[in-house]
C-alpha angles and dihedrals in degrees: 000000000000116000092261121047104253130166096260102084092046095054092080091061097043103037107034121097112219093242093054094064089071099046128118128219117240126194129021125294090236092056091047092048093051090053091046093053091054090050092048091054089048088054093054104270108140121239087237092061091045090053092049094048099041098086089057097044093089133141114255117191090194089068091056091049091049091048093054100046115058115150093172089091092073092061120105122229092258093046091052101037094044090055096043095049096040130112117009094341095108099042089044089055091051091046094050090054091053091045092055098029095139093049094048091047092053092047093049091048091053102037104021095231114134119238092240092060093049092046091051093056092042092050098048096039101050110350088257094311098316097109119040099156133256104246127103106249093211091052093046094049094043092050094050093042089056093045110089096225099080102357098144094052095049095041086062090048092051092050091050091048087059090046089053089055093045091050088056097243096121141009124232093247092055096054101102124134144110125354091250094056104266120135146167132046094308094035094235121184112243092255093050089048094050093047101038111025115114133196098235098161092053097233094128096254134091095224115175093167104058105013117079093190091053090046097051097040093046091055089052091048091050092050089049089055087053092058105268111176117214116242096009127120123241110196138006132180114237140179120237132206121253090251130032141127094290093183087076090063096094136113088234091059123073131184133172113268087247090064093052089049090052088055091054102264114148136183111263087215134355120006133311120249124265113312092238096052114108118239140173125218116238120199103175092177100028131263094317096052134067116319130206140178109226113206125204093274089064086077088071090059089051091048090055090049122356095200106117101222095042098048091046092049093052091048091047091047089054090055090050092052086050090056106269115146125244112292116260110270098177100095094042089065088075093050116104109219111213121224121240087255091055090047089053089050089052092048092052092049092050092049090048089051091055100253110153129215097038090125121193121003091242107133092248123123100219129158094280094051092046091052092049090049090054092051092047092049091050092048092051095043095248125138101279100223093137093236121130115244142174088240091059091049091051093047093049091047091051095046113096 
């Protein structure tokens, strides 16, 4: 994983069909690239831009290796969020808001996105513009577009990279970023950049590499496109009772705040949102670990990056910049964190028991595996908090 928690390493989990992980490339990269260039010209990319970009559209085997080895998925929410919000990350976020107070105020007035949310993404994606990445974006996108695993997704990214050059937003030599093709202060994919970048400083370019106004406003514009609602909360830590209908603790389930209160859910600090506002319960480490209510704006965090731990960490980081205390770690000390090998064992047992949607036996607890865990827990009469446990493995193994 790169030193800051960008989108790249999570794309494999959220964008890869199960079948694609077992595919094989056929044909040479050079043959593929020649055909791609013809298609790009047919789609309106000028021969001039193709010629400028060609020396950088090379195959890089390191990119393939990075794409296939991503141990970050074994990290728990607390392991990941503690690391990503440690040190000066929170005071730096607060300081950057003060430093650019007028800009953040103008952006919030226009787009409705609070400064703390924008600072959280900016901080985690590039350490406020200090770390863009060292890979050539054209090479990364070309390599992954050629590779069979996620070729359609990255073919679109490569085409949009060329469109960004053709539009005059960036030059070939400036397009450096993450190994998975993200670049700029907010580490946008090329497609997100092309669709959502705005020229906020009025210089005629949408420059998310050098222009702080463009960077901040473009992030707000992107979140707006993902459904951000002005003046609404996004995430709040809560305490939960010892017993409740745990199967309701799921991002796919929403209830009014009043219903959660009726079930014994309380604010860990401050007050809960309006009783009528819809919210989902998030238990990233099961019923004994931290607990949150995720409000409708949390969907914008998921839209930016659908990986569970990452989107939750950014949302939590934003609350910390806003002044929320450190999340409660006490209950999590009793949680047994399974190894990737144990998760794979659990995945095999669930598949054998007929639970659908598990996906690959890969040792990663993605959305499909979490949903299957919940169904297995409910079938076996266990608390359905969607978190993998040794007890669930034992019960599945003992069930005929």
